[in-house]
C-alpha atoms as an extended CHARMM CRD file, in Angstrom:
* protein
*
       280  EXT
         1         1  MET       CA             64.7650000000       45.1420000000     -152.7240000000  PROA      1               0.0000000000
         2         2  GLU       CA             66.8820000000       46.7470000000     -150.0010000000  PROA      2               0.0000000000
         3         3  SER       CA             70.5540000000       45.8820000000     -150.2550000000  PROA      3               0.0000000000
         4         4  PRO       CA             72.3630000000       44.1080000000     -147.3550000000  PROA      4               0.0000000000
         5         5  MET       CA             74.6570000000       47.1110000000     -146.7760000000  PROA      5               0.0000000000
         6         6  ARG       CA             71.6920000000       49.4650000000     -146.5400000000  PROA      6               0.0000000000
         7         7  ARG       CA             69.9420000000       47.1920000000     -144.0150000000  PROA      7               0.0000000000
         8         8  LEU       CA             73.1420000000       46.9890000000     -141.9530000000  PROA      8               0.0000000000
         9         9  HSD       CA             73.5290000000       50.7730000000     -142.0310000000  PROA      9               0.0000000000
        10        10  ARG       CA             69.9210000000       51.2330000000     -140.9150000000  PROA      10              0.0000000000
        11        11  ARG       CA             70.3920000000       48.8590000000     -137.9800000000  PROA      11              0.0000000000
        12        12  LEU       CA             73.6140000000       50.5180000000     -136.8390000000  PROA      12              0.0000000000
        13        13  ARG       CA             72.2260000000       54.0350000000     -137.1290000000  PROA      13              0.0000000000
        14        14  PRO       CA             71.7770000000       55.5870000000     -133.6320000000  PROA      14              0.0000000000
        15        15  ARG       CA             68.2140000000       56.0230000000     -132.5920000000  PROA      15              0.0000000000
        16        16  HSD       CA             67.0950000000       59.3170000000     -131.1480000000  PROA      16              0.0000000000
        17        17  ARG       CA             65.2230000000       59.2010000000     -127.8870000000  PROA      17              0.0000000000
        18        18  PRO       CA             61.7320000000       60.6820000000     -128.1600000000  PROA      18              0.0000000000
        19        19  ARG       CA             61.2460000000       64.0240000000     -126.4640000000  PROA      19              0.0000000000
        20        20  PHE       CA             58.1210000000       64.4170000000     -124.3730000000  PROA      20              0.0000000000
        21        21  LYS       CA             56.5250000000       67.7100000000     -123.5860000000  PROA      21              0.0000000000
        22        22  GLY       CA             55.5060000000       68.4690000000     -120.0120000000  PROA      22              0.0000000000
        23        23  PRO       CA             56.8950000000       69.3830000000     -116.5970000000  PROA      23              0.0000000000
        24        24  SER       CA             59.8560000000       67.5550000000     -115.0960000000  PROA      24              0.0000000000
        25        25  PHE       CA             59.2690000000       65.0700000000     -112.3110000000  PROA      25              0.0000000000
        26        26  ASN       CA             60.9400000000       67.3800000000     -109.7740000000  PROA      26              0.0000000000
        27        27  ARG       CA             58.2650000000       69.9860000000     -110.3910000000  PROA      27              0.0000000000
        28        28  MET       CA             55.5620000000       67.3970000000     -109.7220000000  PROA      28              0.0000000000
        29        29  ILE       CA             56.9080000000       66.3520000000     -106.3050000000  PROA      29              0.0000000000
        30        30  PRO       CA             55.1360000000       69.1520000000     -104.3190000000  PROA      30              0.0000000000
        31        31  ASN       CA             51.7880000000       68.3540000000     -105.9530000000  PROA      31              0.0000000000
        32        32  ILE       CA             52.3100000000       64.6470000000     -105.2690000000  PROA      32              0.0000000000
        33        33  LEU       CA             52.9070000000       65.4460000000     -101.6060000000  PROA      33              0.0000000000
        34        34  THR       CA             49.7660000000       67.5770000000     -101.5320000000  PROA      34              0.0000000000
        35        35  MET       CA             47.8010000000       64.6830000000     -103.0240000000  PROA      35              0.0000000000
        36        36  LEU       CA             49.1890000000       62.3220000000     -100.3590000000  PROA      36              0.0000000000
        37        37  GLY       CA             48.0940000000       64.7820000000      -97.6720000000  PROA      37              0.0000000000
        38        38  LEU       CA             44.6240000000       64.8900000000      -99.2160000000  PROA      38              0.0000000000
        39        39  CYS       CA             44.5010000000       61.0930000000      -99.1190000000  PROA      39              0.0000000000
        40        40  ALA       CA             45.5320000000       61.1750000000      -95.4510000000  PROA      40              0.0000000000
        41        41  GLY       CA             42.6390000000       63.5270000000      -94.6660000000  PROA      41              0.0000000000
        42        42  LEU       CA             40.1700000000       61.2900000000      -96.4570000000  PROA      42              0.0000000000
        43        43  THR       CA             41.5920000000       58.2410000000      -94.6610000000  PROA      43              0.0000000000
        44        44  SER       CA             41.0300000000       59.9210000000      -91.3020000000  PROA      44              0.0000000000
        45        45  MET       CA             37.3250000000       60.1670000000      -92.1290000000  PROA      45              0.0000000000
        46        46  ARG       CA             37.2420000000       56.4720000000      -92.9740000000  PROA      46              0.0000000000
        47        47  PHE       CA             38.9300000000       55.6180000000      -89.6570000000  PROA      47              0.0000000000
        48        48  ALA       CA             36.3460000000       57.7270000000      -87.8230000000  PROA      48              0.0000000000
        49        49  LEU       CA             33.5110000000       55.8410000000      -89.5130000000  PROA      49              0.0000000000
        50        50  GLU       CA             35.0990000000       52.6050000000      -88.2730000000  PROA      50              0.0000000000
        51        51  GLY       CA             35.3850000000       53.9620000000      -84.7260000000  PROA      51              0.0000000000
        52        52  ARG       CA             39.2050000000       54.1110000000      -84.8460000000  PROA      52              0.0000000000
        53        53  PHE       CA             39.5150000000       57.6640000000      -83.5690000000  PROA      53              0.0000000000
        54        54  GLY       CA             43.1620000000       57.3960000000      -82.5710000000  PROA      54              0.0000000000
        55        55  ALA       CA             44.1000000000       56.3870000000      -86.1110000000  PROA      55              0.0000000000
        56        56  ALA       CA             41.9010000000       59.2000000000      -87.4550000000  PROA      56              0.0000000000
        57        57  ALA       CA             43.8010000000       61.7600000000      -85.3600000000  PROA      57              0.0000000000
        58        58  VAL       CA             47.1410000000       60.3470000000      -86.5410000000  PROA      58              0.0000000000
        59        59  ALA       CA             46.0360000000       60.6010000000      -90.1890000000  PROA      59              0.0000000000
        60        60  ILE       CA             45.1820000000       64.2940000000      -89.7370000000  PROA      60              0.0000000000
        61        61  LEU       CA             48.5720000000       64.8610000000      -88.0970000000  PROA      61              0.0000000000
        62        62  VAL       CA             50.2600000000       63.1780000000      -91.0620000000  PROA      62              0.0000000000
        63        63  ALA       CA             48.3780000000       65.5370000000      -93.3810000000  PROA      63              0.0000000000
        64        64  ALA       CA             49.5990000000       68.4890000000      -91.2840000000  PROA      64              0.0000000000
        65        65  CYS       CA             53.2150000000       67.3120000000      -91.5370000000  PROA      65              0.0000000000
        66        66  ILE       CA             52.8890000000       66.9460000000      -95.3090000000  PROA      66              0.0000000000
        67        67  ASP       CA             51.3260000000       70.4060000000      -95.5360000000  PROA      67              0.0000000000
        68        68  GLY       CA             54.3640000000       71.8410000000      -93.7760000000  PROA      68              0.0000000000
        69        69  LEU       CA             56.6930000000       70.1990000000      -96.3000000000  PROA      69              0.0000000000
        70        70  ASP       CA             55.0910000000       70.6200000000      -99.7180000000  PROA      70              0.0000000000
        71        71  GLY       CA             55.3510000000       74.4090000000      -99.8550000000  PROA      71              0.0000000000
        72        72  ARG       CA             58.9570000000       74.4720000000      -98.6950000000  PROA      72              0.0000000000
        73        73  ILE       CA             59.9480000000       71.7430000000     -101.1360000000  PROA      73              0.0000000000
        74        74  ALA       CA             58.2070000000       73.6400000000     -103.9380000000  PROA      74              0.0000000000
        75        75  ARG       CA             60.2740000000       76.7370000000     -103.1520000000  PROA      75              0.0000000000
        76        76  LEU       CA             63.5010000000       74.7300000000     -102.9230000000  PROA      76              0.0000000000
        77        77  LEU       CA             62.8460000000       73.0380000000     -106.2800000000  PROA      77              0.0000000000
        78        78  LYS       CA             61.5470000000       76.2910000000     -107.8030000000  PROA      78              0.0000000000
        79        79  ALA       CA             58.3290000000       74.4580000000     -108.6170000000  PROA      79              0.0000000000
        80        80  THR       CA             55.8240000000       76.9430000000     -107.2450000000  PROA      80              0.0000000000
        81        81  SER       CA             52.7520000000       77.4900000000     -109.4130000000  PROA      81              0.0000000000
        82        82  ARG       CA             49.2530000000       78.8760000000     -109.1900000000  PROA      82              0.0000000000
        83        83  PHE       CA             47.8700000000       75.3740000000     -109.6850000000  PROA      83              0.0000000000
        84        84  GLY       CA             49.8880000000       74.1170000000     -106.7100000000  PROA      84              0.0000000000
        85        85  ALA       CA             48.6660000000       76.9550000000     -104.5050000000  PROA      85              0.0000000000
        86        86  GLU       CA             45.0160000000       76.3140000000     -105.3590000000  PROA      86              0.0000000000
        87        87  PHE       CA             45.4040000000       72.5390000000     -104.9950000000  PROA      87              0.0000000000
        88        88  ASP       CA             47.0500000000       73.0370000000     -101.6070000000  PROA      88              0.0000000000
        89        89  SER       CA             44.1760000000       75.2200000000     -100.3940000000  PROA      89              0.0000000000
        90        90  LEU       CA             41.5610000000       72.6890000000     -101.4820000000  PROA      90              0.0000000000
        91        91  ALA       CA             43.4700000000       69.8950000000      -99.7270000000  PROA      91              0.0000000000
        92        92  ASP       CA             43.8090000000       72.0560000000      -96.6010000000  PROA      92              0.0000000000
        93        93  PHE       CA             40.0710000000       72.6650000000      -96.5120000000  PROA      93              0.0000000000
        94        94  LEU       CA             39.3010000000       68.9670000000      -96.5310000000  PROA      94              0.0000000000
        95        95  CYS       CA             42.1220000000       67.8500000000      -94.2240000000  PROA      95              0.0000000000
        96        96  PHE       CA             41.8500000000       70.6470000000      -91.6540000000  PROA      96              0.0000000000
        97        97  GLY       CA             38.3190000000       71.9750000000      -92.1200000000  PROA      97              0.0000000000
        98        98  VAL       CA             36.1120000000       68.9990000000      -92.9370000000  PROA      98              0.0000000000
        99        99  ALA       CA             37.9790000000       66.0150000000      -91.4790000000  PROA      99              0.0000000000
       100       100  PRO       CA             38.4280000000       67.3060000000      -87.8740000000  PROA      100             0.0000000000
       101       101  ALA       CA             34.7940000000       68.4030000000      -87.6670000000  PROA      101             0.0000000000
       102       102  PHE       CA             33.6670000000       65.0530000000      -89.0970000000  PROA      102             0.0000000000
       103       103  VAL       CA             35.7920000000       63.1050000000      -86.6140000000  PROA      103             0.0000000000
       104       104  LEU       CA             34.5870000000       65.1280000000      -83.6290000000  PROA      104             0.0000000000
       105       105  TYR       CA             30.9710000000       64.8170000000      -84.7020000000  PROA      105             0.0000000000
       106       106  LEU       CA             31.1980000000       61.0240000000      -84.7900000000  PROA      106             0.0000000000
       107       107  TRP       CA             33.2310000000       60.9290000000      -81.5670000000  PROA      107             0.0000000000
       108       108  SER       CA             31.0390000000       63.1940000000      -79.4450000000  PROA      108             0.0000000000
       109       109  LEU       CA             28.6070000000       65.6100000000      -81.0640000000  PROA      109             0.0000000000
       110       110  GLN       CA             26.2950000000       63.1380000000      -82.7650000000  PROA      110             0.0000000000
       111       111  THR       CA             24.7380000000       62.4500000000      -79.3510000000  PROA      111             0.0000000000
       112       112  VAL       CA             22.9120000000       65.7880000000      -79.6110000000  PROA      112             0.0000000000
       113       113  HSD       CA             22.0070000000       65.2990000000      -83.2930000000  PROA      113             0.0000000000
       114       114  GLY       CA             21.3400000000       68.5290000000      -85.2120000000  PROA      114             0.0000000000
       115       115  TYR       CA             22.6120000000       70.7890000000      -82.4480000000  PROA      115             0.0000000000
       116       116  GLY       CA             25.9120000000       68.9460000000      -82.5200000000  PROA      116             0.0000000000
       117       117  PHE       CA             26.2360000000       69.4980000000      -86.2560000000  PROA      117             0.0000000000
       118       118  MET       CA             26.0280000000       73.2930000000      -85.9230000000  PROA      118             0.0000000000
       119       119  PRO       CA             29.5350000000       73.8570000000      -84.4470000000  PROA      119             0.0000000000
       120       120  CYS       CA             30.9700000000       71.4280000000      -87.0180000000  PROA      120             0.0000000000
       121       121  LEU       CA             29.3650000000       73.4470000000      -89.7910000000  PROA      121             0.0000000000
       122       122  MET       CA             30.6230000000       76.7020000000      -88.3210000000  PROA      122             0.0000000000
       123       123  PHE       CA             34.1690000000       75.3520000000      -88.0490000000  PROA      123             0.0000000000
       124       124  ALA       CA             34.2290000000       74.1730000000      -91.6670000000  PROA      124             0.0000000000
       125       125  VAL       CA             32.8060000000       77.4710000000      -92.9640000000  PROA      125             0.0000000000
       126       126  CYS       CA             35.3230000000       79.5290000000      -90.9780000000  PROA      126             0.0000000000
       127       127  MET       CA             38.1520000000       77.3510000000      -92.2800000000  PROA      127             0.0000000000
       128       128  ALA       CA             36.9930000000       78.0040000000      -95.8640000000  PROA      128             0.0000000000
       129       129  LEU       CA             36.8310000000       81.7460000000      -95.1870000000  PROA      129             0.0000000000
       130       130  ARG       CA             40.2840000000       81.7160000000      -93.6230000000  PROA      130             0.0000000000
       131       131  LEU       CA             41.8060000000       79.9270000000      -96.6280000000  PROA      131             0.0000000000
       132       132  ALA       CA             39.9900000000       82.2260000000      -99.0750000000  PROA      132             0.0000000000
       133       133  ARG       CA             41.3380000000       85.2830000000      -97.2580000000  PROA      133             0.0000000000
       134       134  PHE       CA             44.8490000000       83.8160000000      -97.3590000000  PROA      134             0.0000000000
       135       135  ASN       CA             44.6240000000       83.2310000000     -101.1270000000  PROA      135             0.0000000000
       136       136  ALA       CA             43.2700000000       86.7320000000     -101.7060000000  PROA      136             0.0000000000
       137       137  ALA       CA             46.1870000000       88.1880000000      -99.7230000000  PROA      137             0.0000000000
       138       138  LEU       CA             48.6260000000       86.5340000000     -102.1400000000  PROA      138             0.0000000000
       139       139  ASP       CA             47.3850000000       88.7910000000     -104.9470000000  PROA      139             0.0000000000
       140       140  SER       CA             47.3080000000       91.9610000000     -102.8650000000  PROA      140             0.0000000000
       141       141  GLY       CA             50.0140000000       94.5860000000     -102.7620000000  PROA      141             0.0000000000
       142       142  PRO       CA             53.2860000000       94.3210000000     -100.8340000000  PROA      142             0.0000000000
       143       143  HSD       CA             53.1080000000       94.2530000000      -97.0540000000  PROA      143             0.0000000000
       144       144  PRO       CA             55.5020000000       95.7640000000      -94.5080000000  PROA      144             0.0000000000
       145       145  ALA       CA             58.6150000000       93.6820000000      -93.9270000000  PROA      145             0.0000000000
       146       146  TYR       CA             57.6600000000       92.7360000000      -90.3750000000  PROA      146             0.0000000000
       147       147  ALA       CA             54.2180000000       91.4700000000      -91.4810000000  PROA      147             0.0000000000
       148       148  TYR       CA             55.7300000000       88.5330000000      -93.3870000000  PROA      148             0.0000000000
       149       149  ASN       CA             56.6080000000       86.8780000000      -90.0670000000  PROA      149             0.0000000000
       150       150  PHE       CA             52.9430000000       86.6710000000      -89.0410000000  PROA      150             0.0000000000
       151       151  PHE       CA             49.7290000000       85.0120000000      -90.1430000000  PROA      151             0.0000000000
       152       152  THR       CA             46.3990000000       86.8000000000      -89.9180000000  PROA      152             0.0000000000
       153       153  GLY       CA             44.4520000000       84.4620000000      -87.6830000000  PROA      153             0.0000000000
       154       154  VAL       CA             45.4060000000       80.9370000000      -86.6920000000  PROA      154             0.0000000000
       155       155  PRO       CA             46.6850000000       78.9240000000      -89.7040000000  PROA      155             0.0000000000
       156       156  ALA       CA             44.7540000000       75.9010000000      -90.9500000000  PROA      156             0.0000000000
       157       157  PRO       CA             46.9560000000       73.0440000000      -89.5820000000  PROA      157             0.0000000000
       158       158  ALA       CA             47.1860000000       74.6740000000      -86.1640000000  PROA      158             0.0000000000
       159       159  GLY       CA             43.4210000000       75.2190000000      -86.1790000000  PROA      159             0.0000000000
       160       160  ALA       CA             42.8730000000       71.5220000000      -86.8340000000  PROA      160             0.0000000000
       161       161  GLY       CA             45.1900000000       70.6470000000      -83.9510000000  PROA      161             0.0000000000
       162       162  LEU       CA             43.3730000000       72.9880000000      -81.5830000000  PROA      162             0.0000000000
       163       163  ALA       CA             39.9870000000       71.6060000000      -82.6510000000  PROA      163             0.0000000000
       164       164  LEU       CA             41.1780000000       68.0670000000      -81.8980000000  PROA      164             0.0000000000
       165       165  PHE       CA             42.2440000000       69.0150000000      -78.3570000000  PROA      165             0.0000000000
       166       166  PRO       CA             39.2180000000       67.2750000000      -76.7480000000  PROA      166             0.0000000000
       167       167  LEU       CA             40.0050000000       64.0920000000      -78.6970000000  PROA      167             0.0000000000
       168       168  PHE       CA             43.6350000000       64.1580000000      -77.5540000000  PROA      168             0.0000000000
       169       169  VAL       CA             42.5440000000       64.5800000000      -73.9400000000  PROA      169             0.0000000000
       170       170  GLY       CA             39.9380000000       61.8340000000      -74.3130000000  PROA      170             0.0000000000
       171       171  LEU       CA             42.4100000000       59.3700000000      -75.8250000000  PROA      171             0.0000000000
       172       172  GLU       CA             44.8860000000       60.0940000000      -73.0390000000  PROA      172             0.0000000000
       173       173  ALA       CA             42.1820000000       59.6240000000      -70.4040000000  PROA      173             0.0000000000
       174       174  LYS       CA             41.1400000000       56.3470000000      -72.0060000000  PROA      174             0.0000000000
       175       175  SER       CA             44.7100000000       55.0290000000      -72.0290000000  PROA      175             0.0000000000
       176       176  MET       CA             45.1640000000       55.9750000000      -68.3490000000  PROA      176             0.0000000000
       177       177  GLY       CA             41.7640000000       54.6380000000      -67.2880000000  PROA      177             0.0000000000
       178       178  TRP       CA             40.4850000000       58.0220000000      -66.0940000000  PROA      178             0.0000000000
       179       179  GLY       CA             36.7960000000       57.6710000000      -66.8210000000  PROA      179             0.0000000000
       180       180  TRP       CA             35.8280000000       61.0150000000      -65.3280000000  PROA      180             0.0000000000
       181       181  LEU       CA             38.2660000000       62.8920000000      -67.6040000000  PROA      181             0.0000000000
       182       182  LEU       CA             37.1080000000       60.9170000000      -70.6610000000  PROA      182             0.0000000000
       183       183  ALA       CA             33.4910000000       61.8180000000      -69.9170000000  PROA      183             0.0000000000
       184       184  ALA       CA             34.4090000000       65.4890000000      -69.4960000000  PROA      184             0.0000000000
       185       185  ALA       CA             36.4730000000       65.6030000000      -72.7010000000  PROA      185             0.0000000000
       186       186  GLN       CA             33.7900000000       63.7960000000      -74.7040000000  PROA      186             0.0000000000
       187       187  SER       CA             30.9220000000       65.9240000000      -73.4490000000  PROA      187             0.0000000000
       188       188  ALA       CA             29.1530000000       67.7010000000      -76.2960000000  PROA      188             0.0000000000
       189       189  PRO       CA             29.1820000000       71.2020000000      -74.7210000000  PROA      189             0.0000000000
       190       190  PHE       CA             32.9660000000       71.1010000000      -74.2220000000  PROA      190             0.0000000000
       191       191  VAL       CA             33.6780000000       69.8480000000      -77.7550000000  PROA      191             0.0000000000
       192       192  ALA       CA             31.2800000000       72.4100000000      -79.2390000000  PROA      192             0.0000000000
       193       193  ALA       CA             32.9240000000       75.2260000000      -77.2690000000  PROA      193             0.0000000000
       194       194  VAL       CA             36.3810000000       74.2060000000      -78.5020000000  PROA      194             0.0000000000
       195       195  LEU       CA             35.1720000000       74.0220000000      -82.1180000000  PROA      195             0.0000000000
       196       196  VAL       CA             33.4690000000       77.4220000000      -81.9740000000  PROA      196             0.0000000000
       197       197  GLY       CA             36.4270000000       79.0510000000      -80.2250000000  PROA      197             0.0000000000
       198       198  THR       CA             38.8570000000       77.6580000000      -82.7930000000  PROA      198             0.0000000000
       199       199  ALA       CA             36.5860000000       78.7780000000      -85.6360000000  PROA      199             0.0000000000
       200       200  LEU       CA             36.6670000000       82.3360000000      -84.2960000000  PROA      200             0.0000000000
       201       201  LEU       CA             40.4660000000       82.2240000000      -84.0490000000  PROA      201             0.0000000000
       202       202  LEU       CA             40.6480000000       81.1070000000      -87.6880000000  PROA      202             0.0000000000
       203       203  VAL       CA             38.7510000000       84.1390000000      -89.0370000000  PROA      203             0.0000000000
       204       204  SER       CA             40.1200000000       86.6230000000      -86.5060000000  PROA      204             0.0000000000
       205       205  THR       CA             42.6530000000       89.3240000000      -87.3510000000  PROA      205             0.0000000000
       206       206  LEU       CA             44.9240000000       88.1830000000      -84.5450000000  PROA      206             0.0000000000
       207       207  PRO       CA             48.5910000000       88.2640000000      -85.6940000000  PROA      207             0.0000000000
       208       208  VAL       CA             50.1430000000       84.8330000000      -85.1830000000  PROA      208             0.0000000000
       209       209  TRP       CA             53.8020000000       83.9150000000      -85.5540000000  PROA      209             0.0000000000
       210       210  SER       CA             54.4530000000       82.0230000000      -88.7970000000  PROA      210             0.0000000000
       211       211  PHE       CA             57.9620000000       80.8190000000      -87.7730000000  PROA      211             0.0000000000
       212       212  LYS       CA             59.0590000000       80.9560000000      -91.4360000000  PROA      212             0.0000000000
       213       213  ASN       CA             61.5680000000       83.7820000000      -91.0100000000  PROA      213             0.0000000000
       214       214  PHE       CA             61.5710000000       83.6880000000      -87.2270000000  PROA      214             0.0000000000
       215       215  LYS       CA             64.9820000000       84.4890000000      -85.7280000000  PROA      215             0.0000000000
       216       216  VAL       CA             65.8440000000       83.1020000000      -82.3120000000  PROA      216             0.0000000000
       217       217  PRO       CA             68.0900000000       85.2400000000      -80.0830000000  PROA      217             0.0000000000
       218       218  ALA       CA             71.3980000000       83.5660000000      -79.3280000000  PROA      218             0.0000000000
       219       219  GLU       CA             70.6960000000       83.2440000000      -75.5990000000  PROA      219             0.0000000000
       220       220  TYR       CA             67.4940000000       81.2960000000      -76.3120000000  PROA      220             0.0000000000
       221       221  VAL       CA             68.9580000000       78.7480000000      -78.7390000000  PROA      221             0.0000000000
       222       222  LEU       CA             70.0700000000       76.2290000000      -76.1110000000  PROA      222             0.0000000000
       223       223  PRO       CA             66.8260000000       76.3760000000      -74.0590000000  PROA      223             0.0000000000
       224       224  LEU       CA             64.8280000000       76.0060000000      -77.2750000000  PROA      224             0.0000000000
       225       225  LEU       CA             66.8030000000       72.9230000000      -78.3040000000  PROA      225             0.0000000000
       226       226  LEU       CA             66.4400000000       71.3930000000      -74.8510000000  PROA      226             0.0000000000
       227       227  GLY       CA             62.7130000000       72.1060000000      -74.7780000000  PROA      227             0.0000000000
       228       228  THR       CA             62.2660000000       70.6040000000      -78.2360000000  PROA      228             0.0000000000
       229       229  GLY       CA             64.1470000000       67.4850000000      -77.1560000000  PROA      229             0.0000000000
       230       230  LEU       CA             61.9880000000       67.1110000000      -74.0430000000  PROA      230             0.0000000000
       231       231  PHE       CA             58.8120000000       67.5450000000      -76.0560000000  PROA      231             0.0000000000
       232       232  ALA       CA             59.9930000000       64.9590000000      -78.6050000000  PROA      232             0.0000000000
       233       233  ALA       CA             60.6970000000       62.5190000000      -75.7710000000  PROA      233             0.0000000000
       234       234  LEU       CA             57.2140000000       63.1210000000      -74.3330000000  PROA      234             0.0000000000
       235       235  LEU       CA             55.7250000000       62.6870000000      -77.8070000000  PROA      235             0.0000000000
       236       236  VAL       CA             57.2950000000       59.2490000000      -78.0800000000  PROA      236             0.0000000000
       237       237  ALA       CA             56.4570000000       58.1870000000      -74.5250000000  PROA      237             0.0000000000
       238       238  ASP       CA             52.9340000000       59.6020000000      -74.2890000000  PROA      238             0.0000000000
       239       239  PRO       CA             51.8050000000       61.0670000000      -77.6390000000  PROA      239             0.0000000000
       240       240  TRP       CA             48.2610000000       62.0820000000      -76.6580000000  PROA      240             0.0000000000
       241       241  ALA       CA             49.4260000000       63.9880000000      -73.5770000000  PROA      241             0.0000000000
       242       242  ALA       CA             52.1490000000       65.6740000000      -75.6510000000  PROA      242             0.0000000000
       243       243  LEU       CA             49.6870000000       66.7380000000      -78.3430000000  PROA      243             0.0000000000
       244       244  ALA       CA             47.2240000000       68.0840000000      -75.7780000000  PROA      244             0.0000000000
       245       245  ALA       CA             50.0340000000       69.9790000000      -74.0450000000  PROA      245             0.0000000000
       246       246  GLY       CA             51.1810000000       71.3150000000      -77.4210000000  PROA      246             0.0000000000
       247       247  GLY       CA             47.7310000000       72.7660000000      -78.0160000000  PROA      247             0.0000000000
       248       248  LEU       CA             47.7770000000       74.5350000000      -74.6570000000  PROA      248             0.0000000000
       249       249  ILE       CA             51.2710000000       75.8790000000      -75.3170000000  PROA      249             0.0000000000
       250       250  TYR       CA             50.1980000000       77.1930000000      -78.7150000000  PROA      250             0.0000000000
       251       251  VAL       CA             47.1870000000       79.0120000000      -77.2560000000  PROA      251             0.0000000000
       252       252  GLY       CA             49.4350000000       80.4630000000      -74.5480000000  PROA      252             0.0000000000
       253       253  MET       CA             51.7590000000       81.8540000000      -77.2400000000  PROA      253             0.0000000000
       254       254  LEU       CA             49.0290000000       83.8330000000      -78.9940000000  PROA      254             0.0000000000
       255       255  PRO       CA             49.1080000000       86.8810000000      -76.6640000000  PROA      255             0.0000000000
       256       256  PHE       CA             52.9030000000       87.0800000000      -76.9690000000  PROA      256             0.0000000000
       257       257  SER       CA             52.6020000000       86.8520000000      -80.7460000000  PROA      257             0.0000000000
       258       258  ALA       CA             50.1670000000       89.7710000000      -80.8250000000  PROA      258             0.0000000000
       259       259  ARG       CA             52.4190000000       91.8040000000      -78.5120000000  PROA      259             0.0000000000
       260       260  SER       CA             55.4240000000       91.1360000000      -80.7570000000  PROA      260             0.0000000000
       261       261  PHE       CA             53.4880000000       92.2180000000      -83.8580000000  PROA      261             0.0000000000
       262       262  HSD       CA             52.3180000000       95.4780000000      -82.3130000000  PROA      262             0.0000000000
       263       263  ARG       CA             55.8300000000       96.2440000000      -81.0450000000  PROA      263             0.0000000000
       264       264  LEU       CA             57.3040000000       95.7620000000      -84.5240000000  PROA      264             0.0000000000
       265       265  GLN       CA             54.4900000000       97.8250000000      -86.0330000000  PROA      265             0.0000000000
       266       266  ARG       CA             55.1160000000      100.6570000000      -83.5900000000  PROA      266             0.0000000000
       267       267  GLU       CA             58.8590000000      100.6020000000      -84.2810000000  PROA      267             0.0000000000
       268       268  ALA       CA             58.2600000000      100.6910000000      -88.0470000000  PROA      268             0.0000000000
       269       269  GLU       CA             55.9190000000      103.6460000000      -87.6820000000  PROA      269             0.0000000000
       270       270  GLU       CA             58.4440000000      105.5070000000      -85.5180000000  PROA      270             0.0000000000
       271       271  ASP       CA             61.1760000000      104.8910000000      -88.1000000000  PROA      271             0.0000000000
       272       272  ALA       CA             58.9170000000      106.1110000000      -90.9010000000  PROA      272             0.0000000000
       273       273  GLU       CA             58.1070000000      109.4430000000      -89.2020000000  PROA      273             0.0000000000
       274       274  PRO       CA             61.5890000000      111.0240000000      -89.5780000000  PROA      274             0.0000000000
       275       275  GLU       CA             61.7230000000      109.9450000000      -93.2390000000  PROA      275             0.0000000000
       276       276  SER       CA             58.3470000000      111.5770000000      -93.9670000000  PROA      276             0.0000000000
       277       277  GLU       CA             59.4090000000      114.7750000000      -92.1850000000  PROA      277             0.0000000000
       278       278  ALA       CA             62.6680000000      114.8710000000      -94.1670000000  PROA      278             0.0000000000
       279       279  SER       CA             60.8790000000      114.3900000000      -97.4620000000  PROA      279             0.0000000000
       280       280  ALA       CA             58.4290000000      117.1430000000      -96.5400000000  PROA      280             0.0000000000
């Protein structure tokens, strides 16, 4: 039998906490956010099936906000991984490639049956190609320094926002009681044209500002802050009008983005010519 002193010593002996193998919780936060964004995209499809198209648009916007956060948080926490990159691309395809096309089909394009499904299919395929090209570029060689400030083609969240432009206009027209504008925004030819045009922008080689390392000149800081404040106020007061206006502003920025890229490319080539002549 065990003696009383031995039992007392065994009870008073400090117990070691078990050590578990696996990643820390901090490294799981970006993937958790990505999963929440995926759930938001799936929820938008459920709202569309129930005829709640405003809620469906909000769910896609929530997924876009989460998509803008998960990558940055992963870099801040030093939790980037190949699994996270692939998971993020799959979530982006559903949230920004499948869900917007699904919502627009139920909102407008199902009135023309199979013909209405064709632009939805084209949009989803172009979104998949755009994301595949982006992933392939991650494994390619180094790019010029100026190229890191630009996307090749419109990015996935922005493409979803542009595709939903007719829905934003239609929801605004419905809230204001403008039946003629609602009928125009919900017309199948207009929605199909927007979907096809956005699909072409997704797979294009158009350089688009990424705003990741974008530097604002000092003289433009105050106007930018004031403009952002005004847009935020409009977003609170009249969200559908603000989102529709944001889509128009984004499209209007594309030519300036391309001009900025070509100017930086020309300057880099001019700087490289004297170096090549000196080495020769």
